[in-house]
C-alpha positions as CSV (number, residue, x, y, z in Angstrom):
1,M,-19.7,-87.6,-1.2
2,V,-21.8,-84.5,-1.9
3,C,-25.5,-84.6,-2.8
4,E,-27.1,-81.8,-4.8
5,E,-30.5,-80.2,-4.1
6,S,-33.5,-81.3,-6.1
7,N,-34.0,-79.9,-9.6
8,Q,-37.8,-80.2,-9.5
9,G,-39.7,-78.5,-12.4
10,K,-36.9,-78.8,-14.9
11,T,-37.1,-80.8,-18.1
12,I,-34.5,-83.5,-18.8
13,Q,-33.2,-81.4,-21.6
14,E,-32.6,-78.5,-19.3
15,R,-30.9,-80.8,-16.7
16,I,-28.6,-82.2,-19.4
17,A,-27.8,-78.7,-20.7
18,E,-27.0,-77.5,-17.2
19,E,-24.8,-80.6,-16.6
20,E,-22.8,-79.8,-19.7
21,L,-21.9,-76.4,-18.2
22,V,-20.4,-78.1,-15.1
23,Q,-16.8,-78.6,-16.0
24,E,-14.5,-77.3,-13.2
25,R,-14.6,-76.5,-9.5
26,I,-12.2,-74.9,-7.0
27,D,-12.1,-76.3,-3.5
28,E,-11.7,-74.4,-0.2
29,E,-7.9,-74.7,-0.5
30,G,-7.8,-73.3,-4.0
31,N,-7.2,-76.7,-5.7
32,K,-8.6,-77.0,-9.2
33,W,-10.8,-80.1,-10.1
34,K,-12.0,-81.1,-13.5
35,K,-15.1,-83.2,-14.1
36,V,-14.1,-86.3,-16.1
37,Y,-17.3,-88.4,-15.8
38,F,-21.0,-88.1,-15.3
39,G,-23.1,-91.3,-15.0
40,G,-23.7,-94.4,-12.9
41,G,-23.8,-98.1,-12.7
42,D,-21.0,-100.5,-13.6
43,H,-19.7,-97.9,-16.1
44,F,-19.2,-95.5,-13.2
45,K,-17.3,-98.1,-11.2
46,N,-14.9,-98.8,-14.1
47,W,-14.3,-95.0,-14.6
48,L,-13.7,-94.5,-10.9
49,A,-11.2,-97.3,-10.7
50,Q,-9.3,-96.0,-13.7
51,C,-9.4,-92.4,-12.4
52,R,-8.0,-93.5,-9.0
53,E,-5.0,-95.0,-10.8
54,L,-4.3,-91.6,-12.4
55,G,-4.6,-89.4,-9.3
56,E,-6.8,-87.9,-6.6
57,V,-10.5,-88.0,-7.2
58,I,-13.7,-86.7,-5.6
59,V,-17.1,-88.5,-6.1
60,E,-20.2,-86.3,-6.1
61,E,-23.7,-87.8,-6.0
62,V,-26.1,-86.0,-8.3
63,D,-29.9,-86.0,-8.0
64,S,-31.2,-88.6,-10.6
65,K,-34.7,-87.2,-10.6
66,G,-35.8,-86.7,-14.2
67,Y,-33.3,-89.2,-15.6
68,K,-35.9,-91.9,-16.2
69,C,-33.5,-94.9,-16.7
70,F,-31.8,-94.1,-13.4
71,E,-35.0,-93.5,-11.5
72,E,-36.6,-96.7,-12.7
73,A,-33.6,-98.8,-11.9
74,G,-33.1,-97.1,-8.6
75,E,-29.5,-96.3,-9.6
76,K,-27.5,-93.4,-8.3
77,L,-26.0,-90.8,-10.6
78,Y,-22.4,-89.4,-10.0
79,R,-19.8,-87.0,-11.1
80,I,-16.1,-87.9,-10.9
81,W,-13.8,-85.0,-10.3
82,M,-10.0,-85.3,-10.8
83,K,-7.6,-82.9,-9.1
84,M,-5.6,-81.0,-11.6
85,D,-1.9,-80.4,-10.6
86,V,-0.5,-77.1,-11.9
87,G,1.3,-77.8,-15.2
88,K,0.1,-81.4,-15.5
89,E,-3.4,-80.7,-16.9
90,D,-2.2,-80.8,-20.5
91,D,-0.8,-84.3,-19.9
92,L,-4.2,-85.7,-19.0
93,F,-6.4,-83.9,-21.5
């Protein structure tokens, strides 16, 4: 799991807008990953289980500072990334 640096000084609207821009990543080996989920709690656990059934996943912990409901509940916030096989991306999305 990867944890991001703090986003101090940004409004929640800025954080959400930035998160919407995060859609894909390329790992050190050149593999393409697509973000399929952003959130936490039981909803995250359900998504993770389903994504694991479909293929290889990476879970990335995200700084929840500024997301009031997550901060107050002491919950963690995550992204789920799915590995995109060449030619199979259209089958999933």
